[in-house]
C-alpha positions in Angstrom: -167.4 -77.2 90.6 -163.8 -76.0 91.2 -164.9 -73.9 94.3 -167.0 -76.8 95.6 -164.0 -79.2 95.4 -161.7 -76.6 96.9 -163.9 -76.2 99.9 -164.2 -79.9 100.3 -160.4 -80.3 100.3 -160.1 -77.3 102.7 -162.1 -79.2 105.3 -159.5 -82.0 105.2 -156.3 -80.3 104.6 -156.4 -76.7 105.8 -153.7 -76.2 108.5 -156.2 -74.8 111.0 -158.1 -78.1 110.8 -155.0 -80.2 111.7 -153.9 -78.2 114.7 -150.5 -79.2 116.1 -150.6 -82.4 114.1 -149.7 -80.7 110.8 -146.5 -81.8 109.2 -144.3 -80.4 106.5 -145.9 -82.8 104.1 -149.3 -81.4 105.1 -148.2 -77.9 104.5 -146.8 -78.7 101.1 -150.1 -80.5 100.2 -152.2 -77.5 101.3 -149.9 -75.2 99.2 -150.5 -77.4 96.2 -154.2 -77.3 96.7 -154.2 -73.5 96.8 -152.0 -73.4 93.7 -154.4 -75.7 91.9 -157.4 -73.5 92.7 -155.6 -70.4 91.7 -154.5 -71.9 88.4 -157.9 -73.3 87.5 -159.8 -70.2 88.4 -157.6 -67.9 86.2 -158.4 -68.4 82.5 -154.9 -67.6 81.2 -153.2 -69.7 83.8 -155.6 -72.6 83.3 -155.0 -72.5 79.5 -151.3 -72.5 80.1 -151.6 -75.5 82.3 -154.0 -77.3 80.0 -151.6 -76.8 77.2 -149.0 -78.8 79.0 -151.2 -81.9 79.4 -150.7 -84.9 77.2 -152.6 -84.6 74.0 -153.1 -86.9 71.0 -151.9 -85.0 67.9 -152.5 -87.9 65.5 -154.5 -87.4 62.3 -156.3 -90.3 60.5 -155.0 -91.1 57.0 -156.6 -92.6 53.9 -155.4 -96.0 54.9 -157.3 -95.8 58.2 -160.6 -95.2 56.3 -162.1 -98.4 55.0 -165.7 -97.2 54.7 -167.9 -94.0 55.0 -168.7 -94.9 58.6 -165.0 -95.1 59.4 -164.6 -91.5 58.1 -167.4 -90.1 60.2 -166.3 -91.9 63.3 -162.5 -91.5 63.2 -162.5 -87.9 61.8 -165.4 -86.9 64.0 -163.5 -88.0 67.1 -160.3 -86.2 65.9 -162.0 -82.9 65.3 -163.9 -83.1 68.6 -160.6 -83.8 70.4 -158.9 -80.7 68.7 -161.9 -78.5 69.4 -160.9 -78.3 73.1 -158.5 -75.6 72.0 -161.1 -73.6 70.2 -161.1 -69.9 70.9 -164.4 -69.4 69.1 -167.2 -71.6 70.5 -169.2 -73.7 70.0 -167.1 -75.5 67.5 -169.2 -77.2 64.8 -169.3 -81.0 64.6 -168.4 -83.1 61.5 -171.9 -84.5 61.2 -172.9 -87.5 59.2 -174.1 -88.5 55.7 -177.4 -86.7 56.3 -175.8 -83.4 57.2 -176.9 -80.6 54.6 -174.0 -79.7 52.3 -174.3 -76.0 53.4 -173.5 -77.1 57.0 -170.6 -79.3 55.7 -169.1 -76.3 53.9 -169.6 -74.1 57.0 -167.8 -76.8 59.0 -164.7 -76.7 56.8 -164.8 -72.9 56.6 -164.6 -72.8 60.4 -161.7 -75.1 60.6 -159.9 -73.3 57.7 -159.7 -70.3 60.0 -159.6 -72.2 63.3 -158.3 -70.0 66.2 -156.6 -72.0 68.8 -155.7 -70.8 72.3 -153.1 -73.6 72.8 -149.9 -72.3 74.2 -146.4 -73.7 74.2 -144.8 -72.1 77.2 -143.7 -75.5 78.4 -141.0 -75.3 75.7 -139.5 -72.1 77.1 -135.7 -72.5 77.5 -135.2 -69.6 79.9 -136.5 -68.8 83.3 -137.2 -65.0 83.4 -136.9 -64.9 87.2 -133.2 -65.8 86.8 -132.3 -62.9 84.7 -129.6 -60.6 86.0 -131.0 -57.4 84.5 -133.8 -56.1 82.2 -131.6 -56.6 79.2 -131.0 -60.3 79.8 -134.7 -60.6 80.6 -135.6 -59.1 77.2 -133.2 -61.5 75.5 -134.8 -64.4 77.4 -138.2 -63.3 76.4 -137.2 -63.1 72.8 -135.6 -66.5 72.8 -138.7 -68.1 74.5 -141.0 -66.4 72.0 -139.0 -67.7 69.1 -139.3 -71.2 70.5 -143.1 -70.9 71.1 -143.6 -69.4 67.6 -141.8 -72.5 66.1 -144.2 -74.8 67.9 -147.2 -72.6 67.1 -146.3 -72.7 63.4 -146.0 -76.6 63.5 -149.4 -76.7 65.2 -151.0 -74.6 62.5 -149.5 -76.8 59.9 -150.9 -79.9 61.7 -154.4 -78.5 61.8 -154.2 -77.5 58.1 -153.2 -81.1 57.3 -156.2 -82.3 59.4 -158.6 -80.2 57.5 -157.2 -80.9 54.0 -157.1 -84.7 54.6 -160.7 -84.7 55.9 -161.9 -82.6 53.0 -160.3 -84.9 50.5 -161.7 -88.0 52.1 -165.2 -86.6 53.0 -167.8 -88.7 51.1 -170.2 -85.8 51.0 -167.6 -83.5 49.4 -166.6 -86.3 47.0 -170.3 -86.7 46.0 -170.6 -83.0 45.2 -167.4 -83.0 43.2 -168.6 -86.1 41.2 -172.0 -84.4 40.5 -170.4 -81.2 39.4 -168.0 -83.1 37.1 -170.9 -85.1 35.6 -172.9 -81.9 35.0 -169.9 -80.2 33.4 -169.4 -83.2 31.1 -173.1 -83.3 30.3 -173.1 -79.6 29.4 -170.0 -80.1 27.3 -171.6 -83.0 25.4 -174.8 -81.0 24.9 -172.8 -78.2 23.3 -170.9 -80.6 21.1 -174.2 -82.3 20.0 -175.8 -78.9 19.2 -172.7 -77.9 17.3 -172.8 -81.1 15.2 -176.5 -80.8 14.6 -176.0 -77.2 13.3 -173.1 -78.5 11.1 -175.3 -81.2 9.6 -178.1 -78.8 8.9 -175.7 -76.4 7.2 -174.3 -79.3 5.1 -177.9 -80.4 4.1 
């Protein structure tokens, strides 16, 4: 699709197509078209560019969830939005109330160890091309890396918050927790009843 669009733009904006009519604006436009193609066709460049695009980092909270349907819709959209940065694909979907609990657990396991390719080079403070020598270049690289790492750490913290919040509010997980609690209490009561019965028998 990228190549198809590039060829289509080439027909209209390539300098050879304009002859003597080409202007400086046309030359700049053609240069931008070539740069766009080069960026989009190179995975690392494309990811670096995509990482600079506006992105909704928001996470639904408990007050946003008024019903089970709210949970599946709002968190489903949120996880889908964040899956664009998934290194490991395909990213599993949140599912619905009918999703088997094994798949639900697998979903949270995936997001617990989510690997993101999102970069933060847009926050680099120093332009390496302006370094006077290799020593200054190394210093610039170190400073840029420190800034990227800071944002990467914040991103990881944000994703963990997303997973933890969803897990705590997930109706399917809550149902399992309630069931396990009820079974534990029933077992405890059964042991107490058995103990009391044995005590009464010994007293008799």
